[in-house]
C-alpha positions in Angstrom: 27.1 35.1 -4.6 25.8 32.2 -6.6 27.8 29.0 -6.4 28.8 27.4 -9.6 27.3 24.0 -10.0 29.5 21.2 -10.7 28.6 19.7 -14.1 26.9 16.3 -13.8 29.1 13.5 -15.0 27.3 10.7 -16.6 28.9 7.3 -16.4 27.7 4.2 -18.2 28.7 0.8 -17.1 28.9 -1.8 -19.8 28.6 -5.4 -18.9 30.7 -7.1 -21.6 29.3 -10.5 -20.7 25.7 -9.4 -21.2 26.5 -7.5 -24.3 28.1 -10.6 -25.9 25.1 -12.7 -25.0 22.8 -10.2 -26.6 24.9 -10.0 -29.8 25.0 -13.8 -29.9 21.2 -14.1 -29.6 20.6 -11.4 -32.3 22.9 -13.1 -34.8 21.5 -16.5 -34.0 17.9 -15.3 -34.5 18.5 -13.1 -37.6 18.0 -16.0 -40.2 14.7 -16.8 -38.5 13.7 -13.1 -38.5 14.5 -12.8 -42.2 12.4 -15.9 -43.0 9.5 -14.7 -41.0 9.7 -11.2 -42.5 9.8 -12.6 -46.0 6.9 -14.9 -45.2 4.8 -12.1 -43.9 5.6 -9.8 -46.9 4.3 -12.6 -49.2 0.9 -12.8 -47.5 -0.9 -16.1 -46.7 0.6 -19.4 -47.7 -1.2 -21.6 -50.3 -0.4 -24.9 -51.9 1.4 -24.9 -55.4 -1.6 -26.7 -57.0 -3.9 -24.0 -55.7 -1.6 -21.3 -57.1 -1.6 -23.0 -60.6 -5.4 -23.3 -60.5 -5.7 -19.5 -59.6 -3.4 -18.7 -62.6 -5.6 -20.8 -64.9 -8.7 -19.1 -63.6 -7.1 -15.7 -64.6 -7.3 -14.5 -60.9 -3.6 -13.7 -60.7 -2.3 -10.4 -62.2 1.5 -10.9 -61.6 3.9 -13.6 -60.2 7.2 -12.6 -58.5 9.7 -15.3 -58.2 12.1 -15.3 -55.2 14.3 -18.5 -55.5 11.8 -21.4 -54.9 9.0 -19.2 -53.7 6.2 -17.7 -55.8 4.7 -14.4 -54.6 1.2 -14.1 -56.3 -0.3 -10.6 -56.8 -4.1 -11.1 -57.3 -6.3 -8.8 -59.4 -8.3 -8.0 -56.3 -5.2 -6.8 -54.5 -4.6 -9.8 -52.3 -1.1 -11.3 -52.0 -0.3 -15.0 -51.5 2.7 -17.2 -51.6 3.5 -20.7 -52.6 6.6 -23.0 -52.8 7.5 -24.6 -56.1 9.7 -27.6 -56.7 13.4 -26.7 -56.6 15.4 -26.7 -59.9 12.3 -26.1 -62.1 12.0 -22.6 -63.7 8.7 -20.8 -63.7 8.1 -21.0 -67.5 8.8 -24.8 -67.3 6.3 -25.1 -64.5 3.7 -23.2 -66.6 4.4 -25.5 -69.5 4.0 -28.7 -67.4 0.8 -27.3 -65.9 -0.7 -26.7 -69.4 -0.9 -22.9 -69.0 -0.3 -20.9 -72.1 2.8 -18.7 -72.2 2.0 -15.1 -71.4 -1.1 -16.1 -69.4 0.4 -14.2 -66.5 3.3 -11.7 -66.1 6.2 -12.8 -64.0 9.3 -11.1 -62.6 12.4 -12.5 -60.8 13.1 -10.7 -57.5 16.6 -9.5 -56.6 17.7 -11.5 -53.5 21.4 -10.4 -53.5 21.1 -8.2 -50.4 19.1 -10.7 -48.4 21.5 -13.5 -49.4 24.5 -11.3 -48.5 23.1 -10.7 -45.0 22.4 -14.3 -44.5 25.9 -15.2 -45.5 27.3 -12.6 -43.2 25.3 -14.0 -40.3 26.6 -17.5 -41.1 30.2 -16.3 -41.0 29.8 -14.1 -37.9 27.8 -16.5 -35.8 30.7 -18.9 -35.0 33.2 -16.0 -34.5 30.9 -14.4 -31.9 30.4 -17.7 -30.2 34.1 -18.3 -29.9 34.7 -14.8 -28.6 32.0 -15.2 -26.0 33.4 -18.6 -24.9 36.9 -17.1 -24.6 35.6 -14.2 -22.5 33.8 -16.5 -20.1 36.8 -18.7 -19.7 38.7 -15.7 -18.6 35.9 -14.7 -16.2 35.9 -18.2 -14.8 39.6 -17.7 -13.8 38.7 -14.6 -11.9 39.7 -11.9 -14.4 37.7 -8.9 -15.6 37.1 -7.9 -19.2 40.1 -5.5 -19.1 42.4 -8.4 -18.6 41.6 -10.1 -21.9 45.0 -9.1 -23.3 46.8 -8.8 -20.0 48.0 -12.3 -19.4 51.6 -11.3 -18.9 50.9 -8.5 -16.4 51.8 -9.0 -12.8 48.9 -9.6 -10.4 50.8 -8.6 -7.3 49.0 -6.8 -4.5 50.7 -3.4 -4.1 51.0 -1.4 -1.0 52.3 2.1 -1.7 55.2 3.7 0.3 54.1 4.3 3.9 50.8 2.4 3.5 52.0 -0.8 5.2 50.7 -0.5 8.7 52.3 -3.6 10.2 55.4 -3.0 12.3 57.9 -5.2 14.2 55.9 -4.5 17.4 53.0 -6.4 15.8 55.2 -9.5 15.5 56.2 -11.7 18.5 57.7 -15.0 19.2 60.4 -14.7 16.5 62.9 -12.3 18.2 66.0 -13.8 16.5 64.4 -13.4 13.0 63.5 -9.9 13.8 67.0 -9.0 14.7 68.2 -10.4 11.4 65.6 -8.4 9.5 66.4 -5.2 11.3 69.5 -5.0 9.2 67.4 -5.4 6.0 65.4 -2.4 7.1 68.5 -0.4 7.6 69.7 -1.5 4.1 66.6 -0.1 2.6 66.5 3.1 4.7 70.2 4.0 4.6 71.8 2.4 1.5 74.4 5.1 1.2 75.9 4.1 4.6 76.8 0.6 3.2 77.9 1.7 -0.3 80.3 4.2 1.2 82.2 1.3 2.8 81.9 -0.8 -0.4 79.3 -3.2 1.0 76.8 -4.8 -1.3 73.3 -4.9 0.1 71.6 -8.3 0.0 69.4 -9.0 -3.0 67.2 -11.6 -1.4 66.0 -12.8 1.9 64.4 -16.3 2.3 62.1 -16.9 5.2 61.9 -20.6 6.1 59.7 -22.1 8.7 56.6 -24.2 9.4 53.1 -22.9 8.6 51.7 -20.2 10.9 54.9 -18.9 12.5 54.6 -15.4 10.9 56.7 -15.4 7.7 54.2 -13.2 5.7 53.6 -11.0 8.7 57.4 -10.5 9.1 57.8 -9.5 5.4 55.0 -6.9 5.8 56.6 -5.6 9.0 59.9 -5.1 7.1 58.1 -3.0 4.5 56.3 -1.1 7.3 59.4 -0.3 9.2 61.4 0.7 6.1 58.4 2.7 4.7 58.9 1.4 1.2 56.6 0.1 -1.5 55.6 -3.5 -1.0 54.6 -5.9 -3.8 53.1 -9.3 -2.6 52.4 -12.2 -4.8 52.0 -16.0 -4.2 54.1 -18.4 -6.2 51.1 -20.1 -7.7 49.9 -16.8 -9.2 52.7 -16.8 -11.7 51.5 -20.1 -13.2 49.1 -20.2 -16.0 47.8 -22.7 -18.6 49.5 -20.7 -21.4 53.2 -21.3 -21.7 55.4 -18.2 -21.1 52.8 -16.3 -19.0 54.7 -16.9 -15.7 58.0 -15.6 -17.1 56.2 -12.5 -18.5 54.6 -11.8 -15.1 58.0 -12.1 -13.4 59.4 -9.5 -15.8 56.5 -7.2 -15.3 56.7 -7.5 -11.5 60.4 -6.7 -11.3 60.0 -3.8 -13.7 57.2 -2.3 -11.6 59.2 -2.8 -8.4 62.3 -1.1 -9.9 60.2 1.9 -11.0 58.9 2.2 -7.4 62.3 1.7 -5.7 63.1 1.5 -2.9 60.7 -1.4 -2.7 60.2 -5.0 -1.5 59.0 -7.9 -3.7 57.5 -10.6 -1.5 56.8 -14.1 -3.1 54.9 -16.3 -0.8 55.1 -20.1 -1.1 58.0 -19.8 -3.5 58.4 -23.6 -3.6 55.5 -23.6 -6.0 57.8 -22.3 -8.7 61.3 -22.7 -7.2 61.6 -26.4 -6.8 64.8 -28.1 -7.9 65.1 -28.4 -11.7 66.1 -31.2 -13.9 64.7 -34.2 -11.9 61.0 -33.9 -12.6 59.1 -36.2 -15.0 58.1 -33.2 -17.1 61.7 -32.4 -18.2 63.3 -29.0 -18.4 60.8 -27.0 -20.5 57.6 -26.9 -18.5 56.0 -23.6 -17.5 57.2 -23.8 -13.8 60.9 -24.1 -14.8 60.6 -21.2 -17.3 59.2 -19.0 -14.6 62.0 -20.0 -12.2 64.6 -19.3 -14.9 63.2 -15.8 -15.4 63.3 -15.1 -11.6 67.0 -16.1 -11.6 67.7 -13.8 -14.6 65.9 -10.9 -13.0 67.7 -11.2 -9.7 71.1 -11.4 -11.6 70.0 -8.2 -13.4 69.8 -6.2 -10.2 72.4 -3.4 -9.9 73.4 -1.7 -6.7 71.3 1.3 -7.6 68.1 -0.7 -7.9 67.5 -0.7 -4.2 64.9 -3.5 -4.5 64.8 -6.3 -2.0 63.3 -9.7 -2.8 61.8 -11.6 0.1 60.3 -15.1 -0.2 58.7 -17.5 2.2 58.5 -21.3 2.1 57.7 -24.2 4.4 60.1 -26.5 2.5 63.5 -24.8 2.0 65.1 -28.2 1.3 63.2 -28.5 -2.0 64.4 -25.2 -3.5 66.7 -25.1 -6.5 70.4 -24.5 -5.5 70.7 -21.8 -8.1 68.0 -19.8 -6.2 69.9 -20.1 -2.9 73.4 -19.2 -4.0 75.0 -15.9 -3.0 73.9 -13.0 -5.2 70.3 -14.1 -5.2 68.9 -15.1 -1.9 71.9 -14.1 0.2 70.2 -14.5 3.5 68.2 -17.4 4.9 66.2 -16.6 8.0 64.8 -19.7 9.8 61.7 -19.3 12.0 60.8 -21.9 14.5 57.8 -22.6 16.7 57.7 -20.0 19.5 59.1 -20.9 23.0 57.3 -20.1 26.2 58.4 -16.4 26.3 57.5 -16.1 22.6 54.0 -17.6 23.3 53.5 -15.2 26.1 54.3 -12.3 23.9 52.1 -13.6 21.1 49.2 -14.1 23.6 49.6 -10.5 24.8 49.3 -9.2 21.3 46.2 -11.2 20.3 44.5 -10.7 23.7 44.1 -7.0 23.0 40.4 -6.1 22.3 39.1 -9.2 24.1 37.6 -9.3 27.6 39.4 -11.9 29.8 38.8 -12.7 33.4 41.3 -11.2 35.8 42.4 -14.6 37.2 43.7 -15.9 33.9 47.1 -17.6 34.4 48.8 -16.7 31.2 52.0 -18.6 32.2 49.9 -21.8 32.5 48.3 -21.0 29.1 51.8 -20.7 27.6 52.8 -24.0 29.2 49.7 -25.6 27.9 50.3 -24.5 24.3 53.7 -26.0 23.6 53.9 -26.8 19.8 51.3 -24.0 18.9 52.3 -21.6 16.2 51.4 -17.9 16.3 48.4 -18.6 14.0 47.3 -21.4 16.4 47.5 -19.1 19.4 45.5 -16.4 17.6 42.9 -18.9 16.5 42.7 -20.3 20.1 42.0 -16.9 21.6 39.4 -16.2 19.0 37.7 -19.6 19.6 37.7 -18.9 23.3 35.9 -15.6 22.7 33.3 -17.4 20.5 32.8 -20.1 23.2 32.3 -17.5 25.9 29.8 -15.5 23.7 27.9 -18.7 22.8 27.5 -19.5 26.5 26.4 -15.9 27.3 29.4 -15.4 29.7 30.4 -11.8 30.7 34.1 -12.5 30.1 36.5 -15.2 28.8 37.7 -17.6 31.6 40.3 -20.3 31.8 37.8 -23.0 31.0 37.0 -21.4 27.7 40.7 -21.1 26.8 41.2 -24.8 27.7 38.3 -25.9 25.5 39.5 -23.7 22.7 43.0 -25.1 22.8 41.7 -28.6 22.6 39.4 -27.7 19.8 42.2 -26.1 17.7 44.3 -29.2 17.9 41.8 -32.0 17.9 38.5 -30.5 16.6 35.2 -29.8 18.2 33.6 -32.2 20.7 31.1 -34.7 19.3 28.1 -36.1 21.0 28.7 -39.5 19.5 26.3 -42.2 20.6 28.2 -45.1 22.2 27.0 -48.1 24.1 27.9 -48.6 27.7 30.5 -51.2 26.8 32.1 -48.8 24.2 32.3 -46.0 26.8 33.9 -48.4 29.3 36.5 -49.6 26.8 37.4 -46.0 25.9 37.7 -45.1 29.6 40.1 -47.9 30.4 42.0 -47.2 27.2 42.6 -43.6 28.1 43.3 -44.4 31.7 45.9 -46.9 30.5 47.8 -44.1 28.7 47.6 -41.9 31.8 48.7 -44.6 34.3 51.8 -45.7 32.2 52.8 -42.0 31.7 52.3 -41.1 35.4 54.3 -44.0 36.8 57.2 -43.8 34.3 60.2 -41.8 35.4 61.1 -38.9 33.1 57.7 -38.4 31.6 55.7 -35.1 31.8 52.6 -34.8 34.0 49.3 -35.7 32.6 47.4 -32.5 31.7 44.0 -33.8 30.7 42.1 -37.0 30.1 38.8 -37.2 28.2 36.5 -39.8 26.7 34.6 -37.1 24.7 34.9 -37.9 21.0 36.7 -35.3 18.9 37.6 -35.5 15.3 38.4 -39.2 14.5 39.2 -40.1 18.1 36.9 -41.5 20.8 39.0 -40.0 23.5 42.4 -38.4 24.3 45.1 -38.0 26.8 47.1 -34.8 26.7 50.6 -34.7 28.0 52.2 -31.3 27.2 55.8 -30.8 28.3 56.5 -28.8 31.4 59.4 -27.0 29.7 60.7 -26.4 26.2 63.5 -28.7 25.2 65.8 -29.1 22.2 67.3 -32.6 22.5 65.5 -35.9 22.6 67.1 -38.9 24.4 66.7 -42.6 23.7 65.3 -43.3 27.1 62.6 -40.7 26.7 61.6 -42.1 23.2 61.3 -45.6 24.6 59.1 -44.2 27.4 57.0 -42.5 24.9 56.5 -45.7 23.0 55.4 -47.5 26.2 53.0 -44.7 27.1 51.5 -44.8 23.6 50.9 -48.6 24.0 49.4 -48.1 27.5 45.9 -48.0 26.0 46.3 -51.4 24.3 47.9 -52.8 27.5 44.9 -51.7 29.6 42.5 -53.4 27.1 44.5 -56.7 27.3 44.7 -56.7 31.1 41.1 -55.7 31.9 39.2 -57.2 29.0 41.6 -59.9 27.8 40.8 -58.5 24.4 42.2 -56.2 21.7 40.2 -53.4 19.9 40.8 -51.3 16.9 41.0 -48.2 19.1 44.7 -48.5 19.4 45.4 -48.2 15.7 46.6 -44.6 15.8 48.7 -45.3 18.9 50.5 -48.2 17.0 51.1 -46.0 14.0 52.8 -43.3 16.1 54.8 -45.8 18.2 56.0 -47.6 15.0 57.0 -44.3 13.4 59.1 -43.4 16.5 60.7 -46.8 16.6 61.6 -46.8 12.9 63.1 -43.3 13.2 65.2 -44.5 16.1 66.6 -47.4 14.1 66.8 -46.0 10.5 67.6 -42.3 11.1 68.8 -41.6 14.7 71.1 -44.6 15.2 69.5 -45.6 18.5 69.6 -49.4 18.1 71.9 -52.4 18.0 72.4 -51.8 14.2 74.5 -48.8 15.1 74.8 -45.2 13.9 73.6 -45.4 10.4 71.1 -43.4 8.3 68.8 -45.6 6.2 65.7 -43.5 5.8 64.8 -40.4 3.8 64.3 -37.3 6.0 62.5 -35.2 3.4 60.4 -35.3 0.3 62.1 -36.8 -2.7 62.6 -34.5 -5.6 63.7 -37.2 -8.0 61.8 -39.8 -9.9 59.7 -42.2 -7.9 61.7 -45.2 -9.1 65.1 -44.1 -8.0 66.8 -46.7 -5.7 67.6 -45.8 -2.1 70.6 -48.1 -2.2 69.6 -50.2 0.8 69.9 -54.0 0.7 67.1 -56.4 1.6 69.3 -57.8 4.4 69.7 -54.4 6.0 65.9 -53.7 5.7 65.2 -57.0 7.3 67.5 -56.1 10.2 65.6 -52.7 10.6 62.3 -54.6 10.8 63.6 -56.9 13.5 64.9 -54.0 15.6 61.7 -52.0 15.2 59.7 -55.0 16.3 62.0 -55.5 19.3 61.6 -51.9 20.4 57.8 -52.2 20.1 57.6 -55.5 22.0 59.7 -54.0 24.9 57.4 -51.0 25.0 54.3 -53.2 25.1 55.8 -55.4 27.9 56.7 -52.4 30.0 53.2 -50.9 29.5 51.5 -54.2 30.6 53.7 -54.5 33.6 52.8 -50.9 34.8 49.1 -51.4 34.2 49.1 -54.7 36.2 51.1 -53.2 39.1 48.8 -50.2 39.3 45.5 -51.8 38.4 43.8 -50.2 41.5 44.7 -46.7 40.2 43.6 -47.7 36.7 40.1 -48.7 38.1 39.8 -45.4 39.9 40.7 -43.3 36.9 38.4 -45.3 34.5 35.4 -45.0 36.9 36.0 -41.3 37.3 36.1 -40.9 33.5 32.8 -42.8 33.1 31.2 -40.4 35.7 32.7 -37.1 34.6 34.0 -37.7 31.0 36.9 -35.3 31.6 39.7 -35.2 34.2 42.2 -32.4 34.5 45.6 -32.7 36.1 44.5 -31.9 39.7 41.6 -34.3 39.6 43.8 -37.1 38.2 46.6 -36.6 40.7 44.0 -36.7 43.6 43.2 -40.2 42.5 46.7 -41.6 41.8 49.0 -39.3 43.8 51.2 -36.4 42.7 53.9 -36.9 40.1 57.1 -38.0 41.9 59.5 -35.8 39.9 59.3 -32.7 37.7 59.5 -33.7 34.1 61.4 -31.9 31.3 60.3 -33.9 28.4 58.6 -33.1 25.1 54.9 -33.3 24.4 53.2 -36.6 23.6 49.6 -36.9 22.6 47.8 -40.2 22.5 44.5 -40.5 20.8 42.2 -43.5 20.6 
């Protein structure tokens, strides 16, 4: 039995850009083609005086006149052309030249078709040029030819129902947020259960937290658990140079989501369009505010039968417009924080899958080492450790690779910067000063690592991660932190009787803490008063803070007092433990890096277990 052949389907791909370029070149070259063609049809070119002489000599049988050009038909069959003076008719030319009328027959050629084509080319050429320019501007913004008239269409990435593979099991370190979002999943999967009791399902969920904690991943996990359609779009993608485009895209996005209900609309970095209105320099009619207004209108237009959930993520929830956060729009606000130790362990277990680690890896110690790391930082750290192990041709990833990767993620790769012996010695004593002041100050965490290897903008670093997660910060610990930060400068003064620019970053950090203690936390003799802005101002840059010059002068005095006390304490500790300072500095000059065990062998074990927060000093 013969099988029926499937007919061959021919498909032609048309590159609109190349087609427009070709059309532009053809229209541009047509006038020259006409000129050349007409020149060739008239034969060889001769001077007008030679043409008149040939007519006198009775060599020319007929003359055809095409505007200012004479086409001469000779009696021997040859054709030549000549250019006459413009504005002079052929009979007048014959009369001036002394040639008798009727000496030669002449005819006026019809140039209407040729002139019409030239006029058409002249009109079409700029139009084609403008169309080509418009097309390439669209291509430069990342759009295809099919989008020429699709400005107002949504550009959201769409995942069909059941096609979102991320589940809650793929997200770790944010257990409280997951519990909150489990209700959202139940709303989407079982809306009738809530409607039966008269409950209104939330219209919007706002995810707030620092970068890298898993806001986008959580939104995808909600869609995966609920098995609904998922539409993802960044806030900046609504914005366009044409006014009204953002609002049009909002309308299209919500209409598409309603048609695919139950569904989730996810707007990442919503602060790009959702910032507070009415206080900007641009006024109330700019494109961003029109887009925000349309989002507010669309969310108000939801009915209980829509079964569409709007989720949004931002790093700066304090900047959003109050109308966006009121009940009936974003009803729920889920705050995500940096993961604690248990959360970091769970995140590490997820991202460790598929990588070959040594059996003696102490994951608890890795979790302790990575206080302040987000989920994205931890994933990047494990990936970097795998790269380091592969680069060194190691059979598996060991603890040394993880330690190097953790330092690289936070401070950048090591640099083999050339330094003189004196520079290396100053750096060694500087970092040893940080370590000594930290070690011999009660209540401070153990020194984890000291290095004089340059990374990023620093010539060395002293890492002091906390031994446990903590929520509250005390005045005593902040003062101890300031002293530890100034320990590098104190060592320079004691050993070299000199000051270097290497302590600039330490001074910046110490001053920042001291000013916060005085102006924001009420930890000074001025008393419990708030004098500084805690967030980014959304108003005009010239708005007054309402603080008198006398009060600001008192703040400066208190800040200077705290810094001087920290410096005095650091110098006292360095002088009283100068022997240990020498041992640590010499060891650094020899090895360049010292871990906690090596450091404590030189100066003795830490006298008490610390429960303080992380401090990092860089030179």
